[in-house]
C-alpha positions in Angstrom: 51.9 3.6 -26.7 49.2 5.6 -28.5 46.0 6.9 -26.9 44.1 4.2 -28.7 46.4 1.5 -27.2 45.9 3.0 -23.7 42.2 2.9 -24.0 42.3 -0.7 -25.3 44.5 -1.7 -22.3 42.2 0.1 -19.8 39.1 -1.7 -21.0 40.2 -5.2 -19.8 41.3 -3.8 -16.5 37.9 -2.2 -15.9 36.3 -5.5 -16.9 38.5 -7.4 -14.4 37.6 -4.9 -11.7 33.8 -5.3 -12.4 34.2 -9.1 -12.4 36.1 -9.0 -9.1 33.6 -6.7 -7.5 30.8 -9.1 -8.6 32.7 -12.1 -7.1 33.2 -10.2 -3.8 29.5 -9.2 -3.6 28.4 -12.8 -4.4 30.7 -14.3 -1.8 29.8 -11.6 0.8 26.1 -12.2 0.2 26.4 -15.9 1.0 28.8 -15.4 3.9 26.8 -12.6 5.6 23.6 -14.6 5.1 25.2 -17.5 6.9 27.3 -15.8 9.6 26.2 -12.2 9.7 28.5 -9.3 10.4 30.8 -11.5 12.5 32.3 -13.2 9.4 36.0 -12.0 8.9 36.8 -10.1 5.7 39.6 -12.5 5.0 37.0 -15.3 4.8 34.9 -13.3 2.3 38.1 -12.8 0.2 38.8 -16.5 0.4 35.3 -17.4 -0.8 35.6 -14.9 -3.6 38.9 -16.3 -4.7 40.6 -12.9 -4.4 43.1 -11.2 -2.0 42.0 -9.0 0.9 43.5 -6.0 -0.9 41.1 -6.5 -3.8 38.2 -6.4 -1.4 39.5 -3.2 0.2 39.9 -1.6 -3.2 36.2 -1.9 -3.8 34.9 -1.5 -0.2 36.8 0.5 2.4 35.6 -1.6 5.3 33.7 -4.7 6.1 30.8 -2.6 7.2 30.6 -0.9 3.8 30.5 -4.3 2.1 27.9 -5.4 4.5 25.7 -2.4 3.7 26.1 -3.0 0.0 24.9 -6.5 0.4 22.0 -6.0 2.8 20.6 -2.6 1.8 18.5 -4.0 -1.0 17.0 -6.8 1.2 16.2 -4.3 3.9 14.5 -1.9 1.4 12.4 -4.8 0.1 11.3 -5.7 3.6 10.4 -2.1 4.4 8.3 -1.8 1.3 6.5 -5.0 2.0 5.7 -3.9 5.6 4.6 -0.5 4.4 2.3 -2.0 1.8 0.4 -3.8 4.6 -0.8 -0.5 5.9 -3.4 -0.5 3.1 -4.9 -3.7 4.4 -8.6 -3.3 5.6 -7.7 -5.8 8.4 -5.2 -3.8 10.7 -4.8 -6.7 13.2 -3.9 -9.3 10.6 -1.6 -6.8 8.8 0.4 -6.0 12.0 0.8 -9.6 13.1 1.7 -10.7 9.6 4.3 -8.0 9.4 6.0 -9.2 12.6 5.9 -12.8 11.5 7.2 -11.8 8.0 10.1 -9.9 9.5 11.1 -12.8 11.8 10.9 -15.4 9.1 13.0 -13.4 6.6 15.6 -12.5 9.2 15.8 -16.0 10.5 16.8 -17.2 7.1 19.3 -14.5 6.5 21.7 -13.5 9.3 22.7 -10.4 7.4 19.2 -9.1 7.5 18.9 -10.1 11.2 22.0 -8.0 12.0 20.8 -5.1 9.9 17.6 -4.9 11.9 19.6 -4.8 15.1 19.9 -1.4 16.8 23.3 -2.5 18.1 24.8 -2.5 14.6 26.0 0.9 13.3 25.0 1.1 9.6 25.1 4.7 8.3 23.9 4.0 4.8 21.2 1.6 5.9 20.0 3.8 8.7 17.4 5.7 6.6 16.0 2.4 5.3 16.0 0.9 8.8 14.1 4.0 9.9 11.6 3.5 7.1 11.0 0.0 8.2 10.5 1.1 11.8 8.1 3.8 10.7 6.1 1.4 8.6 5.8 -1.1 11.5 4.9 1.8 13.8 2.0 2.7 11.5 0.7 -0.9 11.6 1.1 -1.0 15.4 -0.9 2.2 15.7 -3.7 0.9 13.4 -3.8 -2.4 15.3 -4.0 -0.6 18.7 -6.8 1.6 17.4 -8.7 -1.5 16.3 -8.3 -3.0 19.8 -6.2 -5.9 18.6 -2.9 -4.9 20.4 -2.6 -3.7 24.0 -2.4 0.1 24.1 0.7 0.3 26.4 3.1 -1.2 23.8 5.2 1.3 21.9 7.8 1.2 19.1 10.7 0.7 21.4 9.0 -2.3 22.9 8.5 -3.7 19.4 12.2 -3.3 18.6 13.1 -5.2 21.7 10.5 -7.9 21.1 11.6 -8.4 17.5 15.2 -8.9 18.7 14.0 -11.4 21.3 12.0 -13.3 18.6 15.0 -13.5 16.3 17.3 -14.7 19.1 14.7 -17.4 20.3 13.9 -18.6 16.8 17.6 -19.1 16.2 17.9 -21.7 19.0 18.1 -25.3 17.7 15.5 -27.9 18.5 12.6 -25.4 18.6 9.6 -25.5 16.3 9.8 -22.6 13.8 7.4 -19.8 14.7 6.7 -21.0 18.2 8.6 -18.3 20.1 7.1 -15.6 17.8 3.6 -17.0 18.4 4.1 -16.7 22.2 5.3 -13.1 21.9 2.4 -12.1 19.6 -0.1 -13.6 22.0 1.4 -11.4 24.7 0.8 -8.4 22.6 -3.0 -9.0 22.5 -5.1 -7.3 25.1 -6.6 -9.5 27.9 -10.2 -10.5 27.1 -11.3 -9.5 30.6 -9.1 -6.4 30.7 -7.4 -7.8 33.8 -3.8 -7.9 32.4 -1.6 -5.6 34.6 0.1 -2.6 32.9 3.7 -2.8 31.7 6.3 -1.5 34.2 7.8 1.9 33.5 11.0 2.0 31.6 14.1 3.1 33.4 16.8 4.3 31.0 20.5 4.4 31.8 22.8 6.9 30.2 24.0 5.6 26.8 27.7 5.8 27.8 27.4 4.0 31.1 30.1 1.3 31.3 30.2 -2.0 33.0 32.2 -0.7 36.0 30.0 2.4 36.4 27.0 0.1 36.7 28.7 -1.8 39.4 29.7 1.5 41.0 26.1 2.6 41.2 25.1 -0.7 42.9 27.9 -0.2 45.4 27.1 3.5 46.0 30.2 4.9 44.2 28.4 6.3 41.1 30.8 6.6 38.2 33.8 7.7 40.2 37.0 6.0 39.4 39.3 4.3 41.8 40.8 7.6 42.8 37.5 9.3 43.3 38.2 11.7 40.3 34.8 11.2 38.8 36.2 9.5 35.7 35.2 6.0 34.7 37.8 3.4 35.4 36.1 0.7 33.4 37.5 -0.9 30.2 38.2 1.4 27.3 38.5 1.0 23.5 42.2 0.2 22.7 41.9 2.4 19.5 40.2 5.6 20.6 40.1 5.3 24.4 36.3 5.7 24.8 34.5 3.7 27.5 33.2 0.4 26.3 29.5 -0.4 26.6 28.0 -3.6 27.7 27.5 -6.2 25.0 24.3 -8.3 24.8 26.1 -11.0 26.8 26.7 -8.5 29.7 30.4 -8.2 29.0 32.1 -5.1 27.6 32.8 -5.2 23.9 36.4 -5.3 22.7 36.0 -2.1 20.7 33.6 0.8 20.8 32.3 0.3 17.3 32.8 -1.1 13.8 35.3 1.6 12.8 37.7 0.9 15.6 37.3 -2.8 15.1 38.3 -2.4 11.5 41.3 -0.2 12.3 42.6 -2.9 14.7 42.0 -5.6 12.0 44.0 -3.6 9.4 46.8 -3.1 11.9 47.0 -6.8 12.6 46.9 -7.6 8.9 49.7 -5.1 8.2 51.9 -6.6 10.9 51.8 -10.1 9.4 
């Protein structure tokens, strides 16, 4: 085969690869918007009409595919929130930014997961930080204007947004009701009689479920043999202690990377 024949043969292959990539991205966008990061990669491949191997050739992990899908939406939201900083009405700008975030994320589970601090997204991390910084600017302006209680900080807002998204997702509730209640709690008391927020007590980030129980029982983080090592559940892939999930139970894996390794091992064993 001549060089010309090789180039002609390579062109359709590249076109097929681009077409498959587009199908995977389209299917992933719909699946992630509906189910978030919990959707199995095999389900995305099924919706795209390709094999799981084709998905892996374009994206090394489900997290990489998720980031490719959600990054643009997250950028757009960060830009919209940042643009509100130019508003001459700081109170309206801040409350509108919170409502806008909840409304967008409620309609798109992928965006909801991307805004969650519990989801490890390396590529999206800078954009997520841009969004947090933009919201922080709006919070500061609203507090200076006396529209938001002064003892609320950025960490409080992150937790409140997560709560709003969780409550708005419950069936049988009027859209925006939970968010309106939260926003009302952010406003200062007219008479100044609202009590201050309690101080935040932070636990070490690697505190496991069993070590929490040990503190309650007076045993600290000692293991069963008193060696000082945690005897709680550990990640089956890397052996690290498992943290509490949002439901209060330890996660199955320490993070997305180990979860993906386990998934690949199960797929290879079939």
